[in-house]
Biopython code that builds the backbone (N, CA, C, O; Angstrom):
import numpy as np
from Bio.PDB.StructureBuilder import StructureBuilder

atoms = [
    (1, "MET", "N", (0.931, -1.066, 0.072)),
    (1, "MET", "CA", (-0.344, 0.187, -0.367)),
    (1, "MET", "C", (1.469, 1.159, -0.129)),
    (1, "MET", "O", (2.613, 0.992, 0.292)),
    (2, "GLU", "N", (0.431, 2.307, -0.855)),
    (2, "GLU", "CA", (1.516, 3.378, -1.285)),
    (2, "GLU", "C", (1.094, 3.892, 0.287)),
    (2, "GLU", "O", (0.182, 3.368, 0.927)),
    (3, "THR", "N", (1.870, 4.933, 0.747)),
    (3, "THR", "CA", (2.000, 5.747, 2.165)),
    (3, "THR", "C", (2.367, 7.290, 1.413)),
    (3, "THR", "O", (2.909, 7.352, 0.310)),
    (4, "PHE", "N", (2.084, 8.152, 1.986)),
    (4, "PHE", "CA", (2.499, 9.249, 2.111)),
    (4, "PHE", "C", (3.358, 10.652, 3.231)),
    (4, "PHE", "O", (2.656, 11.368, 3.945)),
    (5, "SER", "N", (4.181, 10.737, 3.203)),
    (5, "SER", "CA", (4.915, 11.910, 4.505)),
    (5, "SER", "C", (3.946, 12.972, 4.600)),
    (5, "SER", "O", (3.144, 12.971, 3.666)),
    (6, "ILE", "N", (3.815, 13.738, 5.329)),
    (6, "ILE", "CA", (3.039, 14.323, 5.765)),
    (6, "ILE", "C", (3.179, 15.870, 5.026)),
    (6, "ILE", "O", (2.395, 16.798, 5.222)),
    (7, "GLY", "N", (4.214, 15.900, 4.252)),
    (7, "GLY", "CA", (4.269, 17.080, 3.227)),
    (7, "GLY", "C", (3.950, 16.981, 1.788)),
    (7, "GLY", "O", (3.753, 17.906, 1.001)),
    (8, "GLN", "N", (3.925, 15.155, 1.480)),
    (8, "GLN", "CA", (3.560, 14.711, 0.351)),
    (8, "GLN", "C", (1.711, 15.094, 0.742)),
    (8, "GLN", "O", (0.990, 15.845, 0.085)),
    (9, "THR", "N", (1.365, 14.394, 1.855)),
    (9, "THR", "CA", (-0.054, 14.531, 2.102)),
    (9, "THR", "C", (-0.341, 16.322, 2.715)),
    (9, "THR", "O", (-1.443, 16.573, 3.202)),
    (10, "SER", "N", (0.200, 16.887, 2.671)),
    (10, "SER", "CA", (-0.293, 18.599, 2.769)),
    (10, "SER", "C", (-0.934, 18.811, 0.928)),
    (10, "SER", "O", (-2.007, 19.145, 0.426)),
    (11, "ALA", "N", (0.500, 18.374, 0.373)),
    (11, "ALA", "CA", (0.221, 18.843, -0.937)),
    (11, "ALA", "C", (-1.065, 18.025, -1.772)),
    (11, "ALA", "O", (-1.752, 18.625, -2.599)),
    (12, "ARG", "N", (-1.270, 16.643, -1.448)),
    (12, "ARG", "CA", (-2.336, 16.166, -2.083)),
    (12, "ARG", "C", (-3.989, 16.519, -1.560)),
    (12, "ARG", "O", (-5.060, 16.368, -2.148)),
    (13, "SER", "N", (-3.627, 17.103, -0.062)),
    (13, "SER", "CA", (-4.972, 16.702, 0.406)),
    (13, "SER", "C", (-5.057, 18.952, 0.717)),
    (13, "SER", "O", (-6.188, 19.294, 1.061)),
    (14, "GLY", "N", (-4.123, 20.044, 0.610)),
    (14, "GLY", "CA", (-4.720, 21.250, 0.829)),
    (14, "GLY", "C", (-4.177, 21.208, 2.061)),
    (14, "GLY", "O", (-3.334, 22.101, 2.143)),
    (15, "TRP", "N", (-4.305, 20.327, 3.470)),
    (15, "TRP", "CA", (-4.084, 21.052, 4.291)),
    (15, "TRP", "C", (-2.688, 21.045, 4.770)),
    (15, "TRP", "O", (-1.839, 20.228, 4.415)),
    (16, "SER", "N", (-2.457, 22.330, 5.872)),
    (16, "SER", "CA", (-1.076, 22.157, 5.676)),
    (16, "SER", "C", (-0.465, 21.164, 6.997)),
    (16, "SER", "O", (-1.198, 20.639, 7.835)),
    (17, "PRO", "N", (0.849, 21.060, 6.966)),
    (17, "PRO", "CA", (1.755, 20.315, 7.507)),
    (17, "PRO", "C", (1.113, 20.283, 9.122)),
    (17, "PRO", "O", (0.870, 19.203, 9.660)),
    (18, "ARG", "N", (0.824, 21.870, 9.963)),
    (18, "ARG", "CA", (0.449, 22.290, 10.737)),
    (18, "ARG", "C", (-1.015, 21.367, 11.418)),
    (18, "ARG", "O", (-1.128, 20.546, 12.328)),
    (19, "MET", "N", (-2.352, 22.234, 10.084)),
    (19, "MET", "CA", (-2.991, 21.558, 10.909)),
    (19, "MET", "C", (-3.294, 20.155, 10.345)),
    (19, "MET", "O", (-4.446, 19.735, 10.453)),
    (20, "LEU", "N", (-2.383, 19.423, 9.772)),
    (20, "LEU", "CA", (-2.174, 17.831, 9.978)),
    (20, "LEU", "C", (-1.758, 17.495, 11.311)),
    (20, "LEU", "O", (-2.318, 16.751, 12.116)),
    (21, "ARG", "N", (-0.758, 18.111, 11.419)),
    (21, "ARG", "CA", (-0.857, 18.049, 12.718)),
    (21, "ARG", "C", (-1.868, 17.714, 14.054)),
    (21, "ARG", "O", (-1.917, 16.719, 14.777)),
    (22, "TYR", "N", (-2.748, 19.137, 14.061)),
    (22, "TYR", "CA", (-3.774, 19.578, 14.630)),
    (22, "TYR", "C", (-4.384, 18.395, 14.742)),
    (22, "TYR", "O", (-4.468, 17.717, 15.766)),
    (23, "LEU", "N", (-4.865, 18.121, 13.545)),
    (23, "LEU", "CA", (-5.894, 17.166, 13.448)),
    (23, "LEU", "C", (-5.459, 15.614, 13.778)),
    (23, "LEU", "O", (-6.303, 14.757, 14.040)),
    (24, "GLU", "N", (-3.899, 15.324, 13.732)),
    (24, "GLU", "CA", (-3.558, 14.044, 14.482)),
    (24, "GLU", "C", (-4.120, 14.298, 15.949)),
    (24, "GLU", "O", (-4.891, 13.534, 16.530)),
    (25, "GLY", "N", (-3.514, 15.734, 16.564)),
    (25, "GLY", "CA", (-3.881, 15.681, 17.916)),
    (25, "GLY", "C", (-4.951, 15.717, 18.637)),
    (25, "GLY", "O", (-4.962, 15.635, 19.866)),
    (26, "ALA", "N", (-6.042, 15.859, 17.824)),
    (26, "ALA", "CA", (-7.350, 16.406, 18.414)),
    (26, "ALA", "C", (-8.359, 14.503, 17.946)),
    (26, "ALA", "O", (-9.490, 14.041, 18.096)),
    (27, "GLY", "N", (-7.179, 14.092, 17.428)),
    (27, "GLY", "CA", (-7.757, 12.624, 16.928)),
    (27, "GLY", "C", (-8.800, 12.496, 15.863)),
    (27, "GLY", "O", (-9.376, 11.415, 15.741)),
    (28, "LEU", "N", (-9.139, 13.652, 14.965)),
    (28, "LEU", "CA", (-9.445, 13.590, 13.993)),
    (28, "LEU", "C", (-9.021, 12.742, 13.035)),
    (28, "LEU", "O", (-9.730, 11.751, 12.854)),
    (29, "VAL", "N", (-7.859, 12.891, 12.240)),
    (29, "VAL", "CA", (-7.081, 11.840, 11.363)),
    (29, "VAL", "C", (-5.912, 11.522, 12.128)),
    (29, "VAL", "O", (-5.332, 12.242, 12.941)),
    (30, "VAL", "N", (-5.535, 9.923, 11.632)),
    (30, "VAL", "CA", (-4.330, 9.819, 13.118)),
    (30, "VAL", "C", (-3.520, 8.640, 11.961)),
    (30, "VAL", "O", (-3.852, 7.467, 11.790)),
    (31, "PRO", "N", (-2.431, 9.361, 11.303)),
    (31, "PRO", "CA", (-1.973, 8.440, 10.756)),
    (31, "PRO", "C", (-0.987, 7.275, 11.012)),
    (31, "PRO", "O", (-0.742, 7.134, 12.210)),
    (32, "GLY", "N", (-0.463, 6.549, 10.323)),
    (32, "GLY", "CA", (0.401, 5.454, 10.948)),
    (32, "GLY", "C", (1.763, 6.184, 11.410)),
    (32, "GLY", "O", (2.100, 7.367, 11.411)),
    (33, "ARG", "N", (2.514, 4.792, 11.868)),
    (33, "ARG", "CA", (3.766, 5.776, 12.224)),
    (33, "ARG", "C", (4.613, 4.494, 11.380)),
    (33, "ARG", "O", (4.346, 3.326, 11.096)),
    (34, "THR", "N", (5.970, 5.573, 11.124)),
    (34, "THR", "CA", (7.535, 4.343, 10.772)),
    (34, "THR", "C", (7.780, 4.030, 11.904)),
    (34, "THR", "O", (7.235, 4.469, 12.916)),
    (35, "PRO", "N", (8.644, 3.225, 11.827)),
    (35, "PRO", "CA", (9.725, 2.433, 13.055)),
    (35, "PRO", "C", (10.157, 3.627, 13.581)),
    (35, "PRO", "O", (10.140, 3.708, 14.810)),
    (36, "ALA", "N", (10.559, 4.622, 12.915)),
    (36, "ALA", "CA", (11.250, 5.867, 13.292)),
    (36, "ALA", "C", (10.432, 6.829, 13.680)),
    (36, "ALA", "O", (10.901, 7.827, 14.227)),
    (37, "GLY", "N", (9.111, 6.698, 13.470)),
    (37, "GLY", "CA", (8.341, 7.530, 13.843)),
    (37, "GLY", "C", (7.624, 8.787, 13.271)),
    (37, "GLY", "O", (7.168, 9.823, 13.757)),
    (38, "TYR", "N", (7.715, 8.282, 12.108)),
    (38, "TYR", "CA", (7.782, 9.481, 11.264)),
    (38, "TYR", "C", (6.319, 9.214, 10.668)),
    (38, "TYR", "O", (5.982, 8.030, 10.639)),
    (39, "ARG", "N", (5.402, 10.168, 10.186)),
    (39, "ARG", "CA", (3.790, 10.011, 10.225)),
    (39, "ARG", "C", (3.736, 9.785, 8.766)),
    (39, "ARG", "O", (4.460, 10.462, 8.036)),
    (40, "ARG", "N", (2.735, 8.662, 8.153)),
    (40, "ARG", "CA", (2.656, 8.470, 6.955)),
    (40, "ARG", "C", (1.539, 8.189, 7.280)),
    (40, "ARG", "O", (1.063, 7.727, 8.317)),
    (41, "TYR", "N", (0.895, 8.663, 5.805)),
    (41, "TYR", "CA", (-0.434, 8.607, 5.567)),
    (41, "TYR", "C", (-1.251, 7.880, 4.520)),
    (41, "TYR", "O", (-0.937, 8.125, 3.355)),
    (42, "GLY", "N", (-2.123, 7.134, 4.703)),
    (42, "GLY", "CA", (-2.685, 6.406, 3.114)),
    (42, "GLY", "C", (-3.926, 6.995, 2.792)),
    (42, "GLY", "O", (-4.373, 8.104, 3.085)),
    (43, "ILE", "N", (-4.570, 5.753, 1.918)),
    (43, "ILE", "CA", (-5.696, 6.804, 1.128)),
    (43, "ILE", "C", (-5.887, 6.642, 2.166)),
    (43, "ILE", "O", (-5.453, 7.664, 2.698)),
    (44, "ARG", "N", (-6.549, 5.557, 3.464)),
    (44, "ARG", "CA", (-7.833, 5.766, 4.222)),
    (44, "ARG", "C", (-7.782, 7.605, 4.900)),
    (44, "ARG", "O", (-8.831, 8.057, 5.359)),
    (45, "GLU", "N", (-6.874, 8.240, 4.888)),
    (45, "GLU", "CA", (-6.300, 8.780, 6.104)),
    (45, "GLU", "C", (-6.711, 10.256, 4.806)),
    (45, "GLU", "O", (-7.129, 11.382, 5.073)),
    (46, "LEU", "N", (-6.409, 9.697, 3.539)),
    (46, "LEU", "CA", (-6.821, 11.294, 2.352)),
    (46, "LEU", "C", (-8.245, 11.028, 2.591)),
    (46, "LEU", "O", (-8.997, 11.893, 3.038)),
    (47, "ASN", "N", (-8.479, 10.286, 2.408)),
    (47, "ASN", "CA", (-10.016, 10.219, 2.162)),
    (47, "ASN", "C", (-11.177, 10.729, 3.059)),
    (47, "ASN", "O", (-12.298, 11.210, 2.891)),
    (48, "GLN", "N", (-10.270, 10.350, 4.216)),
    (48, "GLN", "CA", (-10.912, 11.499, 5.554)),
    (48, "GLN", "C", (-10.627, 12.456, 5.721)),
    (48, "GLN", "O", (-11.210, 12.768, 6.759)),
    (49, "LEU", "N", (-9.850, 13.567, 5.268)),
    (49, "LEU", "CA", (-8.889, 14.676, 4.834)),
    (49, "LEU", "C", (-10.166, 14.940, 3.944)),
    (49, "LEU", "O", (-11.091, 15.564, 4.463)),
    (50, "ARG", "N", (-10.261, 14.582, 2.861)),
    (50, "ARG", "CA", (-10.736, 14.543, 1.760)),
    (50, "ARG", "C", (-12.454, 15.679, 2.339)),
    (50, "ARG", "O", (-12.841, 16.838, 2.189)),
    (51, "ALA", "N", (-13.127, 13.986, 3.232)),
    (51, "ALA", "CA", (-14.604, 13.616, 3.901)),
    (51, "ALA", "C", (-14.689, 14.908, 5.111)),
    (51, "ALA", "O", (-15.786, 15.407, 5.363)),
    (52, "LEU", "N", (-13.359, 15.409, 5.857)),
    (52, "LEU", "CA", (-13.595, 15.976, 6.448)),
    (52, "LEU", "C", (-13.471, 17.629, 6.151)),
    (52, "LEU", "O", (-13.943, 18.463, 6.924)),
    (53, "GLY", "N", (-12.941, 17.884, 5.224)),
    (53, "GLY", "CA", (-13.361, 19.071, 4.285)),
    (53, "GLY", "C", (-14.579, 19.331, 3.826)),
    (53, "GLY", "O", (-15.014, 20.476, 3.948)),
    (54, "ASP", "N", (-15.437, 18.223, 3.149)),
    (54, "ASP", "CA", (-16.419, 18.534, 2.619)),
    (54, "ASP", "C", (-17.239, 18.661, 4.175)),
    (54, "ASP", "O", (-17.371, 19.879, 4.295)),
    (55, "LEU", "N", (-17.652, 18.220, 5.014)),
    (55, "LEU", "CA", (-18.298, 18.364, 6.260)),
    (55, "LEU", "C", (-18.377, 19.577, 6.545)),
    (55, "LEU", "O", (-19.427, 20.072, 6.955)),
    (56, "ARG", "N", (-16.952, 20.457, 6.324)),
    (56, "ARG", "CA", (-17.220, 21.945, 7.001)),
    (56, "ARG", "C", (-17.257, 23.032, 6.010)),
    (56, "ARG", "O", (-17.432, 24.250, 6.063)),
    (57, "THR", "N", (-17.036, 22.184, 5.110)),
    (57, "THR", "CA", (-17.553, 23.126, 4.031)),
    (57, "THR", "C", (-19.427, 23.278, 3.595)),
    (57, "THR", "O", (-20.205, 24.228, 3.519)),
    (58, "GLU", "N", (-19.576, 21.341, 3.332)),
    (58, "GLU", "CA", (-21.212, 21.683, 3.116)),
    (58, "GLU", "C", (-22.052, 21.957, 4.276)),
    (58, "GLU", "O", (-23.114, 22.579, 4.247)),
    (59, "PHE", "N", (-21.357, 21.317, 5.549)),
    (59, "PHE", "CA", (-22.537, 21.292, 6.861)),
    (59, "PHE", "C", (-22.041, 22.667, 7.797)),
    (59, "PHE", "O", (-22.930, 23.137, 8.507)),
    (60, "GLY", "N", (-20.655, 23.362, 7.850)),
    (60, "GLY", "CA", (-20.733, 24.282, 8.752)),
    (60, "GLY", "C", (-19.889, 23.474, 9.996)),
    (60, "GLY", "O", (-19.715, 24.145, 11.013)),
    (61, "VAL", "N", (-19.377, 22.149, 9.990)),
    (61, "VAL", "CA", (-19.312, 21.699, 10.822)),
    (61, "VAL", "C", (-17.754, 22.279, 11.682)),
    (61, "VAL", "O", (-16.910, 22.615, 10.851)),
    (62, "GLU", "N", (-17.447, 22.380, 12.635)),
    (62, "GLU", "CA", (-16.114, 23.024, 13.294)),
    (62, "GLU", "C", (-15.471, 21.619, 13.552)),
    (62, "GLU", "O", (-16.214, 20.639, 13.604)),
    (63, "LEU", "N", (-14.198, 21.491, 13.705)),
    (63, "LEU", "CA", (-13.563, 20.413, 14.317)),
    (63, "LEU", "C", (-13.286, 20.470, 15.694)),
    (63, "LEU", "O", (-12.652, 19.570, 16.245)),
    (64, "ASP", "N", (-13.793, 21.647, 16.411)),
    (64, "ASP", "CA", (-14.105, 21.164, 17.651)),
    (64, "ASP", "C", (-15.449, 20.319, 18.301)),
    (64, "ASP", "O", (-15.696, 19.788, 19.384)),
    (65, "GLU", "N", (-16.126, 20.492, 17.086)),
    (65, "GLU", "CA", (-17.486, 19.767, 17.402)),
    (65, "GLU", "C", (-17.477, 18.346, 16.804)),
    (65, "GLU", "O", (-18.289, 17.459, 17.066)),
    (66, "LEU", "N", (-16.307, 18.262, 15.859)),
    (66, "LEU", "CA", (-15.879, 16.397, 15.339)),
    (66, "LEU", "C", (-15.229, 16.449, 16.648)),
    (66, "LEU", "O", (-15.794, 15.646, 17.391)),
    (67, "ALA", "N", (-14.137, 17.151, 17.323)),
    (67, "ALA", "CA", (-13.367, 16.407, 18.117)),
    (67, "ALA", "C", (-14.311, 15.882, 19.551)),
    (67, "ALA", "O", (-14.119, 14.916, 20.289)),
    (68, "PHE", "N", (-15.496, 17.059, 19.591)),
    (68, "PHE", "CA", (-16.419, 16.345, 20.472)),
    (68, "PHE", "C", (-17.413, 14.875, 20.289)),
    (68, "PHE", "O", (-17.749, 14.057, 21.145)),
    (69, "ALA", "N", (-17.701, 14.930, 18.860)),
    (69, "ALA", "CA", (-18.149, 13.739, 18.766)),
    (69, "ALA", "C", (-17.541, 12.809, 18.998)),
    (69, "ALA", "O", (-18.061, 11.841, 19.553)),
    (70, "ILE", "N", (-16.146, 12.837, 18.607)),
    (70, "ILE", "CA", (-15.071, 11.231, 18.969)),
    (70, "ILE", "C", (-15.111, 11.315, 19.870)),
    (70, "ILE", "O", (-14.638, 10.241, 20.244)),
    (71, "ARG", "N", (-15.531, 12.258, 21.340)),
    (71, "ARG", "CA", (-15.050, 12.132, 22.680)),
    (71, "ARG", "C", (-16.635, 11.187, 23.124)),
    (71, "ARG", "O", (-16.599, 10.234, 23.903)),
    (72, "LEU", "N", (-17.832, 11.640, 22.513)),
    (72, "LEU", "CA", (-18.995, 11.239, 22.596)),
    (72, "LEU", "C", (-18.867, 9.092, 22.180)),
    (72, "LEU", "O", (-19.497, 8.254, 22.826)),
    (73, "ARG", "N", (-18.069, 8.820, 21.199)),
    (73, "ARG", "CA", (-18.155, 7.610, 20.940)),
    (73, "ARG", "C", (-17.265, 6.741, 22.024)),
    (73, "ARG", "O", (-17.381, 5.531, 22.218)),
    (74, "GLN", "N", (-16.265, 7.721, 22.744)),
    (74, "GLN", "CA", (-15.371, 7.068, 23.280)),
    (74, "GLN", "C", (-15.613, 7.215, 25.010)),
    (74, "GLN", "O", (-15.069, 6.555, 25.895)),
    (75, "GLU", "N", (-16.517, 8.205, 25.128)),
    (75, "GLU", "CA", (-16.655, 8.291, 26.699)),
    (75, "GLU", "C", (-17.945, 7.886, 27.044)),
    (75, "GLU", "O", (-18.449, 8.861, 27.601)),
    (76, "PRO", "N", (-18.842, 6.866, 27.008)),
    (76, "PRO", "CA", (-19.657, 5.731, 27.841)),
    (76, "PRO", "C", (-20.515, 7.329, 28.606)),
    (76, "PRO", "O", (-21.482, 7.968, 28.191)),
    (77, "GLU", "N", (-19.887, 7.473, 29.490)),
    (77, "GLU", "CA", (-20.244, 8.081, 30.369)),
    (77, "GLU", "C", (-20.796, 9.963, 30.413)),
    (77, "GLU", "O", (-21.595, 10.504, 31.177)),
    (78, "LEU", "N", (-20.151, 10.430, 29.507)),
    (78, "LEU", "CA", (-20.099, 11.437, 28.677)),
    (78, "LEU", "C", (-21.357, 11.606, 27.977)),
    (78, "LEU", "O", (-22.314, 12.368, 28.113)),
    (79, "ARG", "N", (-21.014, 10.502, 27.054)),
    (79, "ARG", "CA", (-22.298, 10.425, 26.148)),
    (79, "ARG", "C", (-23.886, 10.051, 26.577)),
    (79, "ARG", "O", (-24.839, 10.311, 25.843)),
    (80, "ARG", "N", (-24.007, 9.379, 27.927)),
    (80, "ARG", "CA", (-25.299, 9.603, 28.811)),
    (80, "ARG", "C", (-25.281, 10.994, 29.130)),
    (80, "ARG", "O", (-25.865, 11.870, 28.492)),
    (81, "ALA", "N", (-24.627, 11.141, 30.079)),
    (81, "ALA", "CA", (-25.142, 12.916, 30.407)),
    (81, "ALA", "C", (-25.109, 13.188, 29.668)),
    (81, "ALA", "O", (-26.275, 13.582, 29.710)),
    (82, "VAL", "N", (-24.628, 13.604, 28.139)),
    (82, "VAL", "CA", (-25.366, 14.631, 27.498)),
    (82, "VAL", "C", (-26.534, 14.301, 26.608)),
    (82, "VAL", "O", (-27.217, 15.158, 26.047)),
    (83, "GLU", "N", (-26.756, 12.712, 26.495)),
    (83, "GLU", "CA", (-28.097, 12.022, 26.124)),
    (83, "GLU", "C", (-29.241, 12.991, 27.527)),
    (83, "GLU", "O", (-30.161, 13.764, 27.258)),
    (84, "THR", "N", (-28.951, 12.750, 28.387)),
    (84, "THR", "CA", (-29.817, 12.852, 29.428)),
    (84, "THR", "C", (-30.181, 14.535, 29.270)),
    (84, "THR", "O", (-31.275, 15.099, 29.234)),
    (85, "TRP", "N", (-28.840, 15.060, 29.195)),
    (85, "TRP", "CA", (-29.197, 16.727, 28.858)),
    (85, "TRP", "C", (-30.047, 17.208, 27.810)),
    (85, "TRP", "O", (-30.748, 18.219, 27.854)),
    (86, "LEU", "N", (-29.899, 16.239, 26.680)),
    (86, "LEU", "CA", (-30.979, 16.709, 25.203)),
    (86, "LEU", "C", (-32.666, 16.037, 25.433)),
    (86, "LEU", "O", (-33.681, 16.360, 24.815)),
    (87, "ALA", "N", (-32.560, 15.309, 26.220)),
    (87, "ALA", "CA", (-33.889, 14.905, 26.654)),
    (87, "ALA", "C", (-34.615, 15.548, 27.112)),
    (87, "ALA", "O", (-35.786, 15.173, 27.176)),
    (88, "GLY", "N", (-34.192, 16.866, 27.656)),
    (88, "GLY", "CA", (-34.912, 17.439, 28.425)),
    (88, "GLY", "C", (-34.710, 19.214, 28.025)),
    (88, "GLY", "O", (-34.562, 20.184, 28.769)),
    (89, "THR", "N", (-34.787, 19.095, 26.447)),
    (89, "THR", "CA", (-34.440, 20.248, 25.781)),
    (89, "THR", "C", (-35.130, 20.422, 24.377)),
    (89, "THR", "O", (-34.714, 21.199, 23.517)),
    (90, "ASP", "N", (-36.255, 19.593, 24.241)),
    (90, "ASP", "CA", (-37.217, 19.579, 23.304)),
    (90, "ASP", "C", (-37.894, 20.839, 23.215)),
    (90, "ASP", "O", (-38.760, 21.087, 24.054)),
    (91, "VAL", "N", (-37.637, 21.627, 22.365)),
    (91, "VAL", "CA", (-38.694, 23.078, 22.084)),
    (91, "VAL", "C", (-39.973, 22.872, 22.554)),
    (91, "VAL", "O", (-40.325, 23.868, 23.185)),
    (92, "LEU", "N", (-40.821, 22.025, 22.526)),
    (92, "LEU", "CA", (-42.072, 21.988, 22.908)),
    (92, "LEU", "C", (-42.363, 20.895, 23.118)),
    (92, "LEU", "O", (-41.620, 20.021, 22.672)),
    (93, "ALA", "N", (-43.533, 20.524, 23.864)),
    (93, "ALA", "CA", (-43.831, 19.225, 24.277)),
    (93, "ALA", "C", (-44.943, 18.783, 23.380)),
    (93, "ALA", "O", (-45.775, 19.688, 23.323)),
    (94, "ALA", "N", (-45.264, 17.817, 22.703)),
    (94, "ALA", "CA", (-46.416, 17.943, 21.803)),
    (94, "ALA", "C", (-47.915, 18.047, 22.309)),
    (94, "ALA", "O", (-48.833, 17.753, 21.544)),
    (95, "ASP", "N", (-48.105, 18.383, 23.342)),
    (95, "ASP", "CA", (-49.764, 18.478, 24.000)),
    (95, "ASP", "C", (-49.238, 19.507, 24.686)),
    (95, "ASP", "O", (-49.863, 19.559, 25.745)),
    (96, "SER", "N", (-48.289, 20.493, 24.644)),
    (96, "SER", "CA", (-48.153, 22.194, 25.981)),
    (96, "SER", "C", (-47.507, 22.590, 25.180)),
    (96, "SER", "O", (-46.644, 22.014, 24.518)),
    (97, "ALA", "N", (-48.186, 24.583, 25.132)),
    (97, "ALA", "CA", (-47.372, 25.152, 25.177)),
    (97, "ALA", "C", (-46.381, 25.906, 25.611)),
    (97, "ALA", "O", (-46.016, 27.015, 25.221)),
    (98, "THR", "N", (-45.874, 25.068, 26.642)),
    (98, "THR", "CA", (-44.750, 25.293, 27.794)),
    (98, "THR", "C", (-43.253, 24.527, 27.026)),
    (98, "THR", "O", (-43.158, 23.489, 26.372)),
    (99, "PRO", "N", (-42.549, 25.209, 27.302)),
    (99, "PRO", "CA", (-40.779, 24.160, 26.633)),
    (99, "PRO", "C", (-40.900, 22.928, 27.517)),
    (99, "PRO", "O", (-40.831, 23.135, 28.729)),
    (100, "ALA", "N", (-41.074, 21.643, 27.085)),
    (100, "ALA", "CA", (-40.633, 20.437, 27.436)),
    (100, "ALA", "C", (-39.416, 21.163, 28.708)),
    (100, "ALA", "O", (-39.562, 20.916, 29.905)),
    (101, "TRP", "N", (-38.391, 21.958, 28.241)),
    (101, "TRP", "CA", (-36.707, 21.784, 29.292)),
    (101, "TRP", "C", (-37.107, 22.721, 30.311)),
    (101, "TRP", "O", (-36.413, 22.922, 31.307)),
    (102, "VAL", "N", (-38.346, 23.375, 30.066)),
    (102, "VAL", "CA", (-38.591, 23.954, 30.905)),
    (102, "VAL", "C", (-39.659, 23.261, 32.274)),
    (102, "VAL", "O", (-39.850, 23.621, 33.435)),
    (103, "GLU", "N", (-40.165, 22.164, 31.465)),
    (103, "GLU", "CA", (-40.649, 21.287, 32.746)),
    (103, "GLU", "C", (-39.775, 20.805, 33.410)),
    (103, "GLU", "O", (-39.609, 20.930, 34.624)),
    (104, "TRP", "N", (-39.104, 20.170, 32.598)),
    (104, "TRP", "CA", (-37.730, 18.964, 32.783)),
    (104, "TRP", "C", (-37.144, 20.021, 33.991)),
    (104, "TRP", "O", (-37.280, 19.748, 35.184)),
    (105, "GLU", "N", (-36.643, 20.954, 33.634)),
    (105, "GLU", "CA", (-35.994, 21.711, 35.102)),
    (105, "GLU", "C", (-36.606, 21.839, 35.859)),
    (105, "GLU", "O", (-36.165, 21.483, 36.952)),
    (106, "GLN", "N", (-38.449, 22.603, 35.796)),
    (106, "GLN", "CA", (-38.982, 22.168, 37.080)),
    (106, "GLN", "C", (-39.478, 21.063, 37.880)),
    (106, "GLN", "O", (-40.047, 21.156, 38.967)),
    (107, "ARG", "N", (-39.157, 19.815, 37.115)),
    (107, "ARG", "CA", (-39.516, 18.735, 37.768)),
    (107, "ARG", "C", (-37.827, 18.153, 38.298)),
    (107, "ARG", "O", (-37.772, 17.069, 38.878)),
    (108, "LYS", "N", (-36.812, 18.773, 38.106)),
    (108, "LYS", "CA", (-35.330, 18.778, 38.835)),
    (108, "LYS", "C", (-35.814, 19.397, 40.303)),
    (108, "LYS", "O", (-35.881, 18.786, 41.369)),
    (109, "HIS", "N", (-36.101, 20.653, 40.066)),
    (109, "HIS", "CA", (-35.944, 21.720, 41.203)),
    (109, "HIS", "C", (-37.175, 21.093, 42.527)),
    (109, "HIS", "O", (-37.094, 21.104, 43.755)),
    (110, "GLU", "N", (-38.337, 20.552, 41.518)),
    (110, "GLU", "CA", (-39.148, 19.694, 42.864)),
    (110, "GLU", "C", (-38.366, 18.341, 43.398)),
    (110, "GLU", "O", (-38.891, 17.561, 44.193)),
    (111, "ARG", "N", (-37.251, 18.196, 42.941)),
    (111, "ARG", "CA", (-36.980, 16.370, 43.475)),
    (111, "ARG", "C", (-35.763, 16.822, 44.333)),
    (111, "ARG", "O", (-35.122, 16.140, 45.132)),
    (112, "LEU", "N", (-35.501, 18.777, 43.817)),
    (112, "LEU", "CA", (-33.937, 18.930, 44.601)),
    (112, "LEU", "C", (-34.781, 19.466, 46.233)),
    (112, "LEU", "O", (-34.148, 19.446, 47.288)),
    (113, "LEU", "N", (-36.107, 19.867, 46.170)),
    (113, "LEU", "CA", (-36.595, 20.342, 46.768)),
    (113, "LEU", "C", (-36.905, 19.743, 47.886)),
    (113, "LEU", "O", (-36.875, 20.175, 49.038)),
    (114, "ALA", "N", (-37.228, 18.645, 47.444)),
    (114, "ALA", "CA", (-38.253, 17.034, 48.091)),
    (114, "ALA", "C", (-36.855, 16.349, 48.886)),
    (114, "ALA", "O", (-36.961, 15.864, 50.013)),
    (115, "ALA", "N", (-35.828, 16.375, 48.300)),
    (115, "ALA", "CA", (-34.611, 15.896, 49.080)),
    (115, "ALA", "C", (-34.622, 16.448, 49.708)),
    (115, "ALA", "O", (-35.182, 15.983, 50.701)),
    (116, "ARG", "N", (-34.164, 17.717, 49.858)),
    (116, "ARG", "CA", (-33.894, 18.871, 50.832)),
    (116, "ARG", "C", (-34.587, 19.048, 51.747)),
    (116, "ARG", "O", (-34.080, 19.641, 52.699)),
    (117, "ALA", "N", (-35.933, 18.642, 51.842)),
    (117, "ALA", "CA", (-36.853, 18.517, 52.941)),
    (117, "ALA", "C", (-36.845, 17.431, 53.869)),
    (117, "ALA", "O", (-36.918, 17.320, 55.093)),
    (118, "ALA", "N", (-36.684, 16.338, 52.467)),
    (118, "ALA", "CA", (-36.024, 14.813, 53.450)),
    (118, "ALA", "C", (-35.377, 14.721, 54.146)),
    (118, "ALA", "O", (-35.585, 13.912, 55.051)),
    (119, "ALA", "N", (-33.933, 15.696, 54.109)),
    (119, "ALA", "CA", (-32.927, 15.460, 55.059)),
    (119, "ALA", "C", (-32.760, 16.223, 56.035)),
    (119, "ALA", "O", (-31.935, 16.198, 56.949)),
    (120, "ALA", "N", (-33.836, 17.111, 55.724)),
    (120, "ALA", "CA", (-33.787, 18.475, 56.884)),
    (120, "ALA", "C", (-34.482, 17.797, 58.522)),
    (120, "ALA", "O", (-34.565, 18.530, 59.508)),
]
sb = StructureBuilder()
sb.init_structure("model")
sb.init_model(0)
sb.init_chain("A")
sb.init_seg("    ")
for serial, (resi, resn, name, xyz) in enumerate(atoms, 1):
    if name == "N":
        sb.init_residue(resn, " ", resi, " ")
    sb.init_atom(name, np.array(xyz, "f"), 0.0, 1.0, " ", f" {name:<3s}", serial, name[0])
structure = sb.get_structure()
């Protein structure tokens, strides 16, 4: 399989060597390494770089957002916490003019007050 140095990859992808290092550090595109530690990019990484550029152009996705998406995949506890938070942020409940997140916050505060009263 043909591989490319960071300079060759930069020329082929349009990403600067500095950005390629940043992307690696953020876990977005991780090249292989030679026994001496040099980065070697293959077709997979070139495709990832192209797709990353497309995501940014077509959807306005920022690199930190993609890095966070990777964290969500790798950290189940973080994913559960975000999913719990998202569950309470629906704009409107189906049968109510009150935003669902307001109701969720109200229930949370009611539980906190009940716990505090029980502890006293």
